[in-house]
C-alpha positions as CSV (number, residue, x, y, z in Angstrom):
1,M,0.0,0.0,0.0
2,N,1.3,3.4,-1.0
3,L,1.0,6.1,1.7
4,P,0.1,9.5,0.2
5,L,2.5,11.9,2.0
6,Q,1.8,15.6,2.4
7,T,4.0,18.5,3.0
8,F,3.6,21.1,5.8
9,T,2.1,23.6,3.3
10,A,-0.3,21.1,1.8
11,L,-1.6,20.2,5.3
12,I,-2.3,23.8,6.1
13,Q,-4.0,24.4,2.7
14,T,-6.2,21.4,3.1
15,S,-7.2,22.4,6.7
16,A,-7.9,26.0,5.7
17,T,-10.1,24.8,2.8
18,A,-12.1,22.5,5.0
19,L,-12.5,25.1,7.7
20,Q,-13.5,27.9,5.3
21,G,-16.0,25.5,3.6
22,A,-17.7,24.9,6.9
23,C,-18.1,28.6,7.8
24,A,-20.7,31.1,6.4
25,Q,-18.3,34.1,6.7
26,L,-14.8,34.8,5.6
27,L,-12.1,33.7,8.1
28,D,-8.9,35.5,8.9
29,L,-6.1,33.0,7.9
30,T,-3.4,35.5,7.3
31,V,0.1,34.9,8.6
32,G,0.2,35.8,12.3
33,S,-3.5,35.3,13.0
34,V,-4.7,33.1,15.8
35,L,-6.5,30.7,13.6
36,R,-3.5,30.4,11.2
37,A,-1.3,29.6,14.2
38,V,-3.7,26.8,15.3
39,L,-3.7,25.3,11.8
40,E,0.2,25.5,11.7
41,A,0.4,23.7,15.1
42,N,-2.0,21.0,13.9
43,A,0.1,20.6,10.7
44,S,3.3,20.1,12.7
45,I,1.6,17.3,14.8
46,A,0.3,15.7,11.6
47,L,3.8,15.7,10.1
48,W,5.2,14.0,13.2
49,I,2.5,11.4,13.1
50,Q,3.1,10.9,9.3
51,W,6.8,10.3,10.0
52,L,6.0,7.7,12.7
53,I,3.7,5.9,10.2
54,V,6.5,5.9,7.6
55,L,8.9,4.6,10.2
56,V,6.6,1.7,11.2
57,L,5.9,0.8,7.6
58,G,9.6,0.7,6.9
59,T,10.4,-1.7,9.7
60,T,7.7,-4.2,8.5
61,R,9.6,-5.1,5.4
62,A,13.1,-6.4,4.9
63,A,13.5,-4.3,1.7
64,T,13.0,-1.0,3.7
65,S,14.2,-1.8,7.2
66,S,17.9,-1.3,8.2
67,G,20.4,-2.0,10.9
68,P,18.9,-3.6,14.1
69,D,15.4,-3.6,12.6
70,L,16.7,-5.7,9.7
71,D,18.5,-8.0,12.1
72,T,15.3,-8.7,14.1
73,W,13.4,-9.2,10.8
74,M,15.9,-11.8,9.6
75,A,16.0,-13.5,13.1
76,D,12.5,-14.7,12.6
77,Y,13.9,-16.9,9.8
78,G,16.9,-18.1,11.7
79,L,19.3,-15.9,9.7
80,S,21.8,-13.6,11.2
81,R,24.2,-10.9,9.9
82,L,27.8,-12.1,9.3
83,P,30.1,-10.4,11.8
84,A,33.1,-8.2,11.2
85,A,36.5,-9.8,10.8
86,P,39.7,-8.4,12.3
87,A,42.6,-7.4,10.1
88,E,45.7,-9.6,10.5
89,G,49.4,-9.0,9.7
90,I,53.0,-9.3,10.8
91,V,54.8,-6.9,13.1
92,T,58.6,-6.8,13.7
93,F,59.8,-6.1,17.2
94,E,63.4,-4.8,17.3
95,R,66.0,-3.7,19.8
96,F,69.1,-1.6,19.6
97,T,71.3,-3.9,21.8
98,P,70.7,-7.7,21.3
99,G,72.6,-8.6,24.5
100,G,70.1,-10.7,26.5
101,S,67.0,-12.6,25.6
102,A,63.5,-10.9,25.5
103,L,60.0,-12.2,25.4
104,I,57.1,-10.8,23.4
105,P,54.0,-12.3,25.2
106,V,50.7,-13.1,23.6
107,G,48.4,-10.2,24.2
108,A,51.1,-7.5,23.8
109,L,49.6,-4.4,22.2
110,V,51.0,-2.3,19.4
111,R,49.4,0.8,17.8
112,T,49.5,3.0,14.7
113,A,51.5,6.2,14.9
114,D,48.3,8.2,15.4
115,A,47.0,5.7,18.0
116,S,43.8,5.2,16.1
117,Q,44.2,1.5,15.6
118,S,45.4,-1.1,18.1
119,F,46.7,-4.6,17.4
120,V,47.4,-7.5,19.7
121,V,50.0,-10.2,19.4
122,V,48.5,-13.7,18.8
123,A,49.9,-17.2,19.2
124,S,51.5,-19.1,16.3
125,S,52.9,-22.5,16.9
126,S,54.5,-22.5,13.4
127,N,56.6,-19.4,14.2
128,P,60.3,-20.5,14.9
129,A,60.4,-18.0,17.8
130,W,57.3,-19.4,19.5
131,N,57.6,-20.8,23.0
132,E,54.6,-22.8,24.3
133,A,55.8,-22.8,27.9
134,L,56.3,-19.0,28.0
135,N,53.2,-18.3,25.9
136,G,55.1,-15.9,23.7
137,F,57.8,-15.3,21.2
138,V,61.4,-15.3,22.3
139,L,64.1,-12.9,21.1
140,A,67.2,-15.0,21.7
141,V,70.6,-13.7,22.7
142,G,72.3,-12.0,19.7
143,I,69.0,-11.6,17.7
144,A,68.0,-8.1,17.0
145,S,64.5,-8.5,15.7
146,V,61.6,-11.0,15.4
147,D,58.5,-11.2,13.2
148,V,55.3,-12.1,15.0
149,P,51.6,-12.3,14.0
150,A,49.1,-9.8,15.3
151,Q,45.5,-8.9,14.7
152,A,43.3,-5.9,15.1
153,V,41.7,-5.4,18.6
154,I,38.5,-4.1,17.0
155,P,37.3,-6.1,14.0
156,G,36.5,-4.1,10.8
157,G,37.9,-2.7,7.7
158,A,39.6,0.2,9.6
159,G,42.2,-2.3,10.7
160,N,43.6,-2.7,7.2
161,V,46.4,-0.2,7.7
162,Q,49.3,0.4,5.3
163,A,52.9,-0.8,5.7
164,G,55.0,1.2,8.1
165,T,52.1,2.7,10.1
166,V,52.3,0.4,13.2
167,T,55.1,2.1,15.1
168,L,54.0,2.4,18.8
169,L,54.4,-0.1,21.6
170,G,51.1,-0.2,23.4
171,S,52.5,-2.1,26.4
172,A,56.0,-2.0,27.8
173,I,58.1,-5.1,26.8
174,P,61.5,-5.3,28.5
175,G,64.3,-5.7,26.0
176,V,62.3,-4.4,23.1
177,D,62.8,-0.8,21.7
178,T,60.7,-0.4,18.5
179,V,58.1,-2.1,16.4
180,I,57.1,-1.8,12.7
181,N,55.0,-3.5,10.2
182,A,56.8,-4.1,6.9
183,A,53.7,-5.2,5.1
184,P,50.0,-4.0,5.3
185,F,47.5,-5.5,7.6
186,T,44.8,-7.2,5.5
187,G,41.6,-9.2,5.9
188,G,39.6,-6.7,8.0
189,L,36.0,-6.7,7.1
190,D,33.1,-4.6,8.4
191,P,29.9,-6.4,9.5
192,E,27.8,-7.6,6.6
193,S,26.0,-4.7,5.0
194,D,22.2,-4.4,4.8
195,A,22.3,-4.9,1.0
196,A,24.4,-8.0,1.3
197,L,22.2,-9.4,4.0
198,R,19.1,-8.9,1.9
199,A,20.8,-10.5,-1.1
200,R,21.8,-13.5,1.0
201,F,18.3,-13.8,2.4
202,A,16.9,-14.1,-1.1
203,N,19.4,-16.9,-1.8
204,Y,18.5,-18.5,1.6
205,V,14.8,-18.7,0.6
206,A,15.5,-19.8,-2.9
207,T,17.6,-22.8,-1.8
208,R,15.7,-24.1,1.2
209,S,14.1,-27.0,-0.6
210,E,16.8,-27.6,-3.2
211,A,20.0,-29.6,-3.3
212,T,21.6,-27.6,-6.1
213,T,24.8,-25.8,-6.9
214,A,23.2,-22.6,-5.6
215,A,22.4,-24.2,-2.3
216,V,26.0,-25.4,-1.9
217,E,27.3,-21.9,-2.8
218,Y,24.9,-20.3,-0.3
219,A,26.0,-22.7,2.5
220,I,29.6,-21.6,1.9
221,S,28.8,-17.9,1.8
222,S,27.0,-18.1,5.1
223,I,30.1,-19.2,7.0
224,Q,32.0,-15.9,7.0
225,Q,32.5,-12.9,4.8
226,G,35.1,-12.8,2.0
227,L,34.8,-16.5,0.9
228,A,34.8,-17.5,-2.7
229,A,33.8,-21.0,-3.9
230,V,33.7,-22.9,-7.2
231,V,31.6,-26.0,-7.5
232,A,32.5,-28.7,-10.1
233,E,30.1,-31.5,-10.7
234,N,30.8,-35.1,-11.7
235,V,34.5,-34.9,-11.2
236,D,36.9,-36.0,-8.5
237,A,39.6,-34.0,-6.7
238,Q,42.0,-34.4,-9.6
239,G,39.4,-33.2,-12.2
240,N,38.7,-36.7,-13.6
241,Y,35.2,-37.7,-14.5
242,R,33.4,-39.3,-11.6
243,P,29.5,-39.5,-11.7
244,G,27.8,-38.5,-8.5
245,N,30.7,-36.6,-7.0
246,F,31.3,-32.9,-6.8
247,V,34.2,-30.8,-5.7
248,V,34.0,-27.5,-3.9
249,V,37.1,-25.3,-4.1
250,V,37.1,-22.7,-1.3
251,D,39.3,-19.6,-0.9
252,D,39.3,-17.0,1.8
253,G,41.4,-14.6,-0.2
254,T,44.8,-15.9,0.9
255,G,44.9,-19.0,-1.4
256,S,45.6,-21.2,1.7
257,P,42.4,-21.3,3.9
258,P,43.0,-22.9,7.3
259,S,41.9,-26.4,8.1
260,S,39.3,-25.1,10.5
261,L,37.6,-23.1,7.7
262,L,37.6,-26.1,5.4
263,S,36.1,-28.2,8.2
264,A,33.3,-25.6,8.7
265,C,32.7,-25.6,4.9
266,N,32.4,-29.4,5.0
267,T,29.7,-29.3,7.7
268,A,27.8,-26.6,5.8
269,V,27.9,-28.5,2.5
270,N,26.9,-31.8,4.1
271,A,23.7,-30.2,5.3
272,V,22.5,-29.3,1.8
273,R,24.1,-31.9,-0.5
274,P,21.9,-34.2,-2.6
275,I,21.3,-37.6,-1.0
276,G,23.5,-40.3,-2.4
277,S,26.2,-37.9,-3.6
278,T,29.8,-37.6,-2.5
279,Y,31.9,-34.5,-2.4
280,S,35.3,-33.0,-1.5
281,I,36.2,-29.6,0.0
282,L,39.5,-28.4,-1.2
283,P,41.7,-25.3,-1.1
284,P,42.6,-23.8,-4.4
285,T,45.9,-24.7,-6.2
286,I,48.1,-21.6,-6.1
287,F,49.6,-20.4,-9.3
288,T,52.4,-17.9,-8.4
289,A,52.8,-14.8,-10.5
290,N,56.3,-13.4,-10.5
291,V,56.2,-9.9,-12.1
292,S,59.0,-7.6,-13.2
293,L,58.7,-4.3,-15.1
294,T,60.3,-0.9,-15.5
295,I,58.6,2.4,-15.1
296,T,59.5,5.9,-16.3
297,V,58.1,8.7,-14.2
298,A,57.2,12.3,-15.0
299,A,59.6,15.2,-14.5
300,G,59.6,16.3,-10.9
301,A,58.4,12.9,-9.6
302,T,60.5,10.7,-7.4
303,K,60.9,7.2,-8.8
304,T,61.8,5.6,-5.6
305,M,58.6,6.8,-4.0
306,L,56.4,5.5,-6.9
307,Q,58.0,2.1,-7.1
308,P,56.3,0.7,-4.0
309,V,53.0,2.3,-5.0
310,V,53.1,0.5,-8.3
311,A,54.2,-2.8,-6.7
312,A,51.3,-2.5,-4.1
313,A,48.8,-1.9,-6.9
314,L,50.0,-5.0,-8.8
315,I,49.9,-7.2,-5.8
316,S,46.5,-6.0,-4.8
317,Y,45.1,-6.7,-8.3
318,I,46.7,-10.1,-8.6
319,D,45.6,-11.3,-5.2
320,S,42.0,-10.2,-5.9
321,L,41.6,-12.5,-8.9
322,P,38.8,-15.1,-8.4
323,I,39.3,-18.8,-8.6
324,G,40.0,-20.0,-12.1
325,T,40.5,-16.5,-13.5
326,P,43.6,-16.0,-15.6
327,L,46.1,-13.2,-15.2
328,A,46.4,-11.3,-18.4
329,Y,49.9,-10.3,-19.3
330,T,48.8,-7.0,-20.9
331,R,46.8,-6.1,-17.8
332,L,50.0,-5.6,-15.8
333,A,51.0,-2.5,-17.7
334,Q,47.5,-1.1,-17.3
335,I,47.6,-1.5,-13.6
336,A,51.0,0.1,-13.4
337,Y,49.8,3.1,-15.4
338,S,46.7,3.4,-13.2
339,A,48.7,3.3,-9.9
340,S,49.8,6.9,-10.4
341,A,49.4,9.7,-12.9
342,S,53.2,10.3,-12.7
343,V,53.9,6.9,-14.4
344,M,54.6,8.0,-17.9
345,N,55.9,4.7,-19.4
346,V,55.9,1.0,-18.6
347,S,58.4,-1.3,-20.3
348,S,60.2,-4.6,-20.0
349,V,57.1,-6.3,-18.6
350,V,57.9,-9.9,-17.6
351,L,55.4,-12.5,-16.2
352,N,57.0,-15.7,-15.0
353,S,60.0,-15.2,-17.3
354,S,57.7,-14.8,-20.3
355,N,55.2,-12.5,-22.0
356,V,52.1,-14.7,-22.0
357,D,49.1,-14.9,-19.8
358,L,49.1,-17.0,-16.6
359,V,46.1,-19.4,-16.9
360,P,45.2,-21.5,-13.8
361,N,43.1,-24.6,-14.0
362,W,39.5,-24.7,-12.8
363,S,40.6,-25.1,-9.2
364,G,43.5,-22.8,-9.3
365,V,44.0,-19.2,-8.1
366,V,46.7,-16.7,-9.1
367,K,48.6,-15.1,-6.2
368,A,51.4,-12.6,-6.4
369,G,54.9,-13.8,-5.9
370,A,58.0,-11.7,-6.4
371,V,57.0,-8.3,-7.8
372,A,59.9,-6.1,-8.9
373,V,59.3,-2.5,-10.1
374,N,62.5,-1.1,-11.6
């Protein structure tokens, strides 16, 4: 139902017309008159009531509600908004005099130079400096620095800070003098947007009674944000023909999703798979792209400052390619030009020691390797 909305002026005019039509003599409705003031007061109240009606109508539909109202609407169907994800990266703790040993404990805080973003050191058993008994990373005698993993204290896209911005020690660490992040923090995602939640709800409804490719893809997309999946039917994990089997290749943007994520995907797919079918959940096969090129910059521009900018743009583009998407050789020059208006020429472009496209297979994903901008 469409609600015919009226403006303040229209409300006054309608009221004045009705009032004058009910009176035998001419009424004084000029600006400043008592009767005009009464009509204006009534029009203000009518506008407020009209706004309340619009607000109520908006919250009764998923298409027009937003924020917490949309969350409560979706909760009636057992659907919830995907949460924010914290940014992750590597920070380097350094010291001026590597005389004795030092410990960087799990939970140690570091911050950006403007103190707007905080990051906490997290455990990593695969790190050579990790010590399980001490619950931290050990800077051994004679070692001046150590790289440790950290993640944003507050989840969200704001934690995706650039390289060289994490420079403050948020908590005192004996034997450690400085901290720096040589690479950007990545992976931070804001909570699922209203538009994305509505789109996922449409897929949710459309796949409730179906054991289809769309149902499998929806099950994967509901685990966390930033997941990409490719479903191949009637093949095995090696791509050979196998009736009744399907393979799901899942990537979280890194090319190497953790086993915990693959296990969650397995559980989600098992709930919607066709009866009698078999399946496999696999990470993508990484096809490494090693890129080298030479740039010429405009007069007055500093080449050494533009080189990391171009390299970062190339890495960002390559790492964003979806599963099965080739990396076009000629696209590399375009990305380099687009990185800065001061890039005047791009030459000597080499992709994996050749000048041809890098084409992954159906389960492969291209990721940046060594990127050299000369």
